[in-house]
Backbone bond lengths (Angstrom), bond angles and torsions (degrees), N, CA, C in turn:
res aa  C-N    CA-C-N  psi(-1)  N-CA   C-N-CA  omega(-1)  CA-C   N-CA-C  phi
1 M - - - 1.443 - - 1.527 112.13 -
2 Q 1.345 115.72 -38.04 1.460 119.88 177.78 1.517 112.44 -60.64
3 N 1.316 115.30 -40.52 1.453 123.02 177.31 1.513 110.93 -62.97
4 F 1.303 117.83 -38.35 1.491 122.74 175.75 1.506 111.53 -56.20
5 F 1.357 115.04 -49.63 1.427 120.77 -176.85 1.576 110.96 -68.58
6 I 1.293 116.88 -39.79 1.482 120.39 177.95 1.492 109.98 -61.82
7 V 1.336 116.89 -46.65 1.488 121.15 -178.80 1.504 109.44 -64.04
8 S 1.336 118.83 -45.07 1.441 123.89 -179.54 1.524 111.42 -61.22
9 I 1.297 117.09 -45.48 1.485 121.89 -179.47 1.499 109.35 -66.97
10 T 1.323 118.13 -43.61 1.482 121.04 177.61 1.486 111.97 -60.25
11 S 1.311 116.85 -45.46 1.468 121.43 178.70 1.475 110.06 -64.30
12 F 1.323 120.66 -41.76 1.421 122.56 178.90 1.540 111.91 -60.17
13 I 1.354 114.14 -47.75 1.452 117.95 -177.30 1.516 111.88 -66.44
14 F 1.349 116.14 -43.01 1.516 119.96 177.38 1.485 111.41 -59.42
15 S 1.323 117.66 -47.59 1.487 120.26 -179.51 1.498 112.36 -66.85
16 T 1.334 118.09 -37.85 1.471 120.18 178.77 1.505 113.26 -65.97
17 V 1.357 113.93 -40.58 1.495 119.00 176.20 1.516 111.68 -62.26
18 L 1.373 115.20 -40.29 1.468 118.49 177.67 1.548 111.67 -65.66
19 W 1.347 116.25 -36.21 1.476 119.86 174.33 1.517 110.11 -58.21
20 I 1.369 117.41 -48.70 1.450 124.05 -175.10 1.566 107.76 -65.06
21 I 1.274 118.48 -44.77 1.470 120.60 -175.78 1.541 107.88 -69.50
22 W 1.328 118.98 -40.04 1.488 123.27 177.14 1.528 109.56 -58.89
23 H 1.315 114.71 -48.40 1.459 118.01 -176.35 1.583 111.80 -70.04
24 F 1.297 119.50 -33.52 1.410 122.17 176.03 1.528 110.01 -65.61
25 L 1.346 117.18 -44.60 1.521 118.23 179.75 1.526 109.44 -66.38
26 D 1.299 116.64 -37.91 1.455 119.14 -179.30 1.520 115.81 -68.59
27 T 1.277 115.72 -30.43 1.480 118.84 -176.17 1.567 113.04 -107.08
28 H 1.284 119.95 -19.94 1.494 119.30 -171.73 1.512 114.71 -119.16
29 V 1.303 120.48 -19.18 1.458 122.40 -176.59 1.526 105.88 -94.58
30 L 1.354 117.58 122.57 1.423 123.42 -167.77 1.507 113.86 -53.24
31 F 1.345 116.54 -53.18 1.479 120.68 -173.66 1.531 112.20 -75.16
32 F 1.353 119.30 -13.57 1.463 119.51 175.58 1.502 113.11 -101.50
33 E 1.297 117.42 -9.35 1.442 123.02 -170.46 1.539 111.76 -51.88
34 G 1.324 114.11 120.76 1.484 121.81 178.03 1.534 114.96 79.30
35 D 1.350 116.48 -0.88 1.479 119.00 -179.71 1.543 110.85 -107.19
36 G 1.312 118.52 22.75 1.447 122.02 -176.01 1.526 114.61 -63.77
37 V 1.348 116.02 -17.21 1.427 119.50 176.97 1.551 112.19 -68.51
38 F 1.363 117.17 -19.53 1.435 119.85 -178.29 1.577 111.43 -90.87
39 F 1.284 117.63 -0.05 1.445 119.36 175.00 1.553 109.89 -152.21
40 Y 1.345 115.65 78.48 1.426 121.40 -169.97 1.540 107.47 -92.83
41 F 1.345 115.06 105.22 1.493 119.79 -175.69 1.529 116.14 -70.15
42 P 1.337 121.88 -34.03 1.424 119.71 -174.02 1.538 114.59 -60.57
43 H 1.333 118.01 -22.94 1.488 119.42 179.10 1.582 107.00 -66.54
44 A 1.284 117.74 -29.58 1.497 121.30 177.93 1.509 109.15 -60.14
45 A 1.286 116.07 -41.70 1.491 118.82 178.95 1.514 111.59 -64.20
46 R 1.321 118.06 -40.11 1.411 120.81 176.94 1.526 112.95 -60.17
47 V 1.324 114.23 -49.50 1.474 120.06 -175.02 1.534 109.40 -67.10
48 L 1.314 116.32 -54.00 1.472 120.42 -173.41 1.532 112.19 -68.32
49 C 1.321 119.18 -38.10 1.451 120.02 -178.37 1.576 109.60 -70.51
50 I 1.313 117.37 -43.97 1.449 118.56 -179.11 1.540 113.02 -70.30
51 V 1.351 116.18 -37.07 1.437 118.31 178.53 1.551 111.37 -68.84
52 Y 1.298 118.55 -43.01 1.436 122.75 -174.44 1.552 112.90 -89.16
53 F 1.314 118.56 -33.70 1.485 120.86 -177.62 1.533 113.25 -101.56
54 G 1.310 117.81 -17.31 1.420 123.02 -178.28 1.519 113.05 87.00
55 Y 1.334 116.39 -164.58 1.403 122.56 -172.21 1.545 111.17 -72.04
56 K 1.254 119.18 -13.83 1.478 123.53 178.23 1.546 110.50 -65.03
57 A 1.319 117.06 -15.44 1.467 120.71 -178.53 1.515 112.19 -83.07
58 I 1.340 117.37 -14.84 1.468 120.96 -172.12 1.552 112.68 -61.10
59 P 1.335 120.19 -45.96 1.504 117.45 179.33 1.522 113.40 -60.13
60 G 1.313 118.03 -42.71 1.444 120.38 178.53 1.505 112.93 -63.87
61 L 1.313 116.00 -41.04 1.479 122.84 177.64 1.475 111.16 -63.74
62 Y 1.325 118.61 -43.91 1.487 123.29 179.00 1.563 110.25 -62.76
63 L 1.341 116.32 -47.26 1.403 118.36 175.41 1.498 114.88 -59.89
64 A 1.307 117.36 -38.89 1.456 119.69 175.78 1.504 113.11 -68.48
65 E 1.352 118.11 -31.20 1.503 119.35 174.05 1.544 109.71 -65.99
66 L 1.285 118.85 -30.88 1.458 120.28 -179.71 1.540 107.43 -84.16
67 F 1.262 120.64 -39.93 1.476 124.50 -173.07 1.524 110.20 -80.21
68 G 1.295 120.02 -39.86 1.457 123.87 -175.97 1.530 114.58 -49.78
69 P 1.339 117.32 -55.86 1.452 119.40 -179.68 1.503 114.90 -62.09
70 Y 1.397 114.02 -34.39 1.453 117.70 -175.97 1.548 111.19 -77.71
71 I 1.287 118.78 -27.81 1.453 119.05 178.25 1.539 112.25 -74.93
72 I 1.355 116.81 -34.04 1.415 120.21 -179.87 1.550 115.61 -83.70
73 D 1.340 114.78 -34.86 1.425 119.90 179.34 1.531 107.75 -164.80
74 P 1.372 116.91 104.59 1.448 120.22 -174.90 1.546 111.76 -60.42
75 G 1.319 121.82 -24.75 1.435 121.17 177.60 1.510 115.10 -98.21
76 F 1.379 114.71 22.90 1.471 120.52 -175.18 1.538 111.44 -60.14
77 Y 1.306 115.86 -44.20 1.452 122.41 177.87 1.502 111.29 -106.69
78 T 1.335 117.28 137.81 1.473 119.12 177.84 1.510 111.39 -99.42
79 F 1.355 116.19 13.09 1.458 119.71 178.67 1.564 108.04 -141.02
80 S 1.275 113.96 169.54 1.484 118.50 178.99 1.519 110.11 -68.49
81 I 1.322 116.61 135.10 1.455 119.91 -172.54 1.544 112.94 -107.91
82 Y 1.325 115.85 8.28 1.510 118.14 -176.02 1.489 111.71 -63.09
83 I 1.277 120.44 -47.79 1.486 123.17 -177.92 1.496 112.39 -76.37
84 P 1.372 120.06 -44.42 1.474 116.58 176.85 1.540 114.71 -64.51
85 S 1.326 116.67 -30.25 1.448 121.24 175.17 1.506 112.53 -65.39
86 L 1.364 114.25 -43.96 1.433 120.88 179.16 1.516 110.83 -64.53
87 I 1.334 118.29 -40.69 1.486 123.76 176.51 1.510 109.61 -60.95
88 S 1.337 115.98 -42.97 1.475 119.35 -179.62 1.498 112.90 -64.03
89 V 1.353 117.52 -44.16 1.447 121.17 -179.12 1.521 110.69 -68.81
90 M 1.355 116.67 -37.55 1.420 118.85 -175.61 1.574 113.78 -82.77
91 A 1.345 116.60 0.22 1.462 121.23 175.88 1.530 110.44 -61.62
92 V 1.334 116.54 -42.46 1.438 120.76 -177.18 1.545 111.71 -69.41
93 P 1.317 121.38 -47.60 1.463 120.53 174.10 1.481 113.13 -58.39
94 L 1.383 117.76 -38.03 1.432 123.41 176.26 1.517 109.96 -58.33
95 T 1.346 115.14 -45.97 1.473 119.56 176.72 1.494 112.11 -60.26
96 L 1.332 117.45 -48.37 1.481 118.95 -177.99 1.534 109.92 -64.95
97 S 1.302 118.44 -35.85 1.461 120.58 175.46 1.523 113.25 -63.78
98 M 1.356 114.96 -43.52 1.410 117.77 176.70 1.534 112.34 -63.77
99 L 1.299 118.17 -43.36 1.466 120.86 177.74 1.535 111.14 -63.60
100 N 1.318 116.71 -38.38 1.476 123.35 179.17 1.536 108.85 -64.55
101 S 1.312 117.08 -43.16 1.496 120.12 179.54 1.544 111.75 -66.65
102 L 1.368 114.99 -24.09 1.463 117.96 176.58 1.548 112.39 -88.78
103 G 1.337 115.99 2.75 1.398 118.75 178.71 1.495 117.87 96.05
104 F 1.341 114.84 5.49 1.514 121.20 178.99 1.488 109.96 -106.99
105 T 1.357 116.40 86.15 1.436 118.43 -178.90 1.535 109.00 -87.37
106 L 1.357 112.20 148.65 1.423 117.91 -179.60 1.524 109.73 -83.62
107 G 1.276 118.35 120.23 1.440 119.75 -176.42 1.515 110.41 -133.54
108 H 1.313 113.85 176.67 1.468 119.70 -178.15 1.502 110.87 -112.24
109 T 1.255 120.01 16.45 1.442 122.69 175.98 1.519 113.27 -112.24
110 I 1.281 116.51 156.05 1.450 119.27 -178.78 1.553 111.96 -62.98
111 S 1.313 116.24 -30.80 1.473 119.81 -177.33 1.529 112.88 -80.21
112 S 1.332 116.05 -8.88 1.437 120.34 178.85 1.532 111.52 -65.70
113 P 1.308 121.03 137.56 1.469 123.41 178.93 1.551 110.79 -57.60
114 L 1.300 116.91 -37.23 1.482 120.45 175.08 1.519 108.10 -122.35
115 N 1.297 116.96 116.34 1.444 121.19 -177.17 1.548 107.88 -108.97
116 S 1.288 116.02 127.98 1.487 119.75 -175.42 1.583 110.66 -71.17
117 R 1.307 116.57 -11.28 1.518 118.50 178.41 1.524 108.72 -93.15
118 N 1.286 120.87 -1.58 1.441 121.88 -174.63 1.592 105.11 -104.30
119 Y 1.353 114.63 118.50 1.451 118.32 -175.92 1.498 114.35 -62.88
120 K 1.332 119.78 -25.86 1.440 121.71 176.72 1.510 111.78 -62.76
121 H 1.333 115.50 -39.93 1.445 120.80 177.93 1.513 111.90 -67.37
122 I 1.305 116.37 -40.05 1.488 119.90 175.51 1.505 110.67 -61.45
123 F 1.329 117.41 -39.07 1.466 119.51 179.05 1.528 111.93 -71.21
124 L 1.341 118.23 -32.06 1.456 121.18 174.20 1.494 110.43 -62.77
125 I 1.338 114.56 -48.15 1.469 119.37 178.94 1.546 111.02 -63.13
126 T 1.327 113.04 -35.99 1.534 116.22 178.18 1.514 112.18 -64.68
127 F 1.338 116.28 -44.90 1.454 120.23 -178.41 1.543 110.61 -63.45
128 I 1.327 116.88 -47.13 1.455 116.71 -177.26 1.493 113.37 -69.93
129 S 1.350 117.45 -41.07 1.471 119.98 177.24 1.539 111.51 -68.15
130 S 1.310 120.03 -33.46 1.433 121.91 173.18 1.559 112.25 -63.32
131 F 1.270 114.05 -38.45 1.511 118.48 176.00 1.478 109.75 -65.62
132 F 1.348 119.98 -47.75 1.452 122.84 178.83 1.485 110.57 -60.31
133 N 1.353 115.73 -47.07 1.530 119.19 -178.02 1.558 109.03 -61.42
134 S 1.244 117.79 -49.19 1.469 120.42 -175.14 1.499 111.76 -65.15
135 L 1.287 116.46 -42.13 1.493 121.12 -179.39 1.515 111.00 -70.86
136 L 1.363 117.85 -51.82 1.449 119.28 -172.05 1.554 112.61 -71.80
137 V 1.351 118.50 -37.71 1.433 120.06 178.44 1.526 111.47 -66.95
138 N 1.305 116.51 -41.91 1.455 118.12 177.99 1.539 112.80 -73.43
139 L 1.303 116.82 -28.49 1.465 117.59 170.98 1.519 112.94 -64.02
140 Y 1.355 115.12 -43.34 1.431 119.78 173.82 1.507 112.66 -57.96
141 L 1.334 116.88 -47.77 1.423 122.61 -177.81 1.539 110.50 -60.94
142 S 1.300 115.22 -46.87 1.507 119.45 -178.27 1.528 112.73 -65.48
143 R 1.332 114.70 -38.89 1.479 120.88 -179.44 1.538 112.77 -66.25
144 N 1.317 114.02 -28.58 1.464 120.00 -178.18 1.551 111.72 -105.47
145 N 1.286 117.08 11.12 1.513 122.39 177.44 1.524 109.72 56.41
146 L 1.311 118.20 42.64 1.463 123.32 173.71 1.488 109.86 -108.46
147 S 1.333 117.01 152.60 1.405 120.83 176.61 1.530 111.05 -161.39
148 F 1.300 115.99 163.07 1.460 122.43 176.93 1.506 107.04 -76.30
149 P 1.333 119.02 155.04 1.473 121.39 179.76 1.557 111.86 -56.03
150 N 1.292 116.17 136.64 1.481 124.90 179.80 1.498 114.61 59.35
151 T 1.279 119.93 23.06 1.453 121.01 174.55 1.554 111.42 -137.19
152 I 1.273 116.00 162.91 1.452 121.52 172.77 1.502 108.14 -116.92
153 T 1.335 115.09 153.50 1.499 120.52 178.90 1.487 107.08 -84.22
154 D 1.353 116.47 106.38 1.450 119.62 178.23 1.504 109.86 -143.01
155 I 1.306 118.22 -168.53 1.454 123.42 -175.42 1.498 109.57 -68.27
156 D 1.364 120.01 -30.17 1.447 122.47 176.45 1.525 110.35 -64.21
157 Q 1.319 118.25 -39.68 1.417 121.69 179.43 1.543 111.98 -67.31
158 V 1.346 113.85 -38.19 1.503 116.28 177.18 1.504 108.62 -65.84
159 F 1.314 120.55 -38.40 1.483 124.27 177.92 1.516 108.53 -62.86
160 R 1.353 118.14 -47.79 1.472 121.97 -178.43 1.512 111.81 -61.58
161 F 1.312 116.76 -39.92 1.483 122.47 174.91 1.498 109.23 -58.67
162 F 1.318 116.61 -53.11 1.458 120.29 -178.97 1.514 114.43 -58.48
163 I 1.353 116.41 -49.63 1.456 120.92 179.33 1.504 110.40 -61.87
164 G 1.331 118.72 -41.84 1.458 121.64 -178.84 1.478 112.36 -64.71
165 D 1.324 117.95 -40.43 1.470 122.50 178.22 1.536 112.33 -65.31
166 V 1.328 114.68 -43.31 1.455 119.61 179.81 1.540 111.42 -65.71
167 I 1.320 114.12 -50.75 1.515 117.24 -176.16 1.498 110.11 -67.69
168 G 1.304 118.67 -41.88 1.453 121.82 174.65 1.499 116.60 -57.38
169 T 1.320 114.44 -46.69 1.477 118.64 176.77 1.522 110.48 -64.88
170 F 1.307 118.19 -46.40 1.470 122.00 178.35 1.538 110.86 -57.01
171 S 1.341 117.11 -40.57 1.493 122.18 -177.82 1.549 108.45 -65.70
172 I 1.308 117.26 -49.74 1.453 122.02 -178.19 1.550 111.31 -66.10
173 F 1.337 116.30 -39.44 1.451 119.67 177.84 1.545 111.77 -64.46
174 L 1.316 115.38 -41.27 1.490 119.42 178.15 1.456 110.92 -67.21
175 F 1.323 117.99 -43.93 1.511 121.13 177.79 1.531 110.97 -59.45
176 L 1.372 117.08 -45.35 1.421 119.24 -178.49 1.574 111.56 -67.66
177 A 1.328 116.78 -37.97 1.470 121.42 175.71 1.513 111.96 -60.14
178 L 1.367 115.03 -45.55 1.432 116.76 178.97 1.530 114.08 -69.57
179 L 1.318 115.58 -32.99 1.469 119.55 -178.80 1.537 110.34 -74.42
180 L 1.402 115.27 -41.52 1.463 117.66 -173.45 1.557 114.72 -84.95
181 K 1.319 115.88 -22.24 1.498 118.68 -178.38 1.507 113.84 -54.11
182 P 1.356 119.63 -50.91 1.456 118.26 178.58 1.525 114.23 -65.84
183 I 1.330 117.12 -32.95 1.414 120.94 178.11 1.568 110.88 -66.89
184 L 1.348 116.45 -46.27 1.442 118.10 176.37 1.511 114.46 -64.59
185 R 1.366 117.05 -38.28 1.432 121.06 177.84 1.517 111.03 -61.91
186 Q 1.295 116.94 -39.97 1.480 121.42 178.64 1.510 112.01 -68.52
187 A 1.344 116.65 -36.68 1.446 120.33 177.37 1.524 111.06 -67.15
188 K 1.340 117.00 -38.64 1.470 121.96 176.30 1.526 112.16 -62.63
189 I 1.347 116.89 -41.97 1.447 123.08 178.41 1.525 109.42 -64.14
190 N 1.338 117.60 -44.04 1.492 121.30 178.49 1.512 112.80 -63.10
191 N 1.339 117.94 -33.91 1.475 121.02 -178.92 1.506 111.27 -79.31
192 S 1.357 119.55 -17.28 1.492 122.35 -178.17 1.484 112.12 -76.50
């Protein structure tokens, strides 16, 4: 039970920090201003936390999906976000379930068809979950006549969601890989 709380809190903090960084870049950095849809960082938290921590990360990620927009801008959404946030968080478990049903289980061994330490598998999960997220959230929005301010829910918005999720996850994964590689290398040297 203690592990559950630690994973949930870690996932919540990681996702919330990515929400804040994403919003800052989208609103304050001149060459990114207003283009935040093309690099959506919070999807990286969903993918990385669920792949590495498992399903115990889902409650923390869901709370961060609800909390993130309200901490940065209380009027960010003009509609209730409970269902779209749940769909977004559950896109990654849906992807893992689909891959598992096709015989590609996520494992921690080299012989596993999907290895969580292999970046190609992380990107496969990212692409599929981004597709599910963009399609299902926008389907929900269009079926309920909901939309973001000054936009309509259409195929362009689905494409922007998909591209933003993929580029955002790739950016965060690359940043973390570059940041953690020297740290892990030094730890390996110290253990030798």
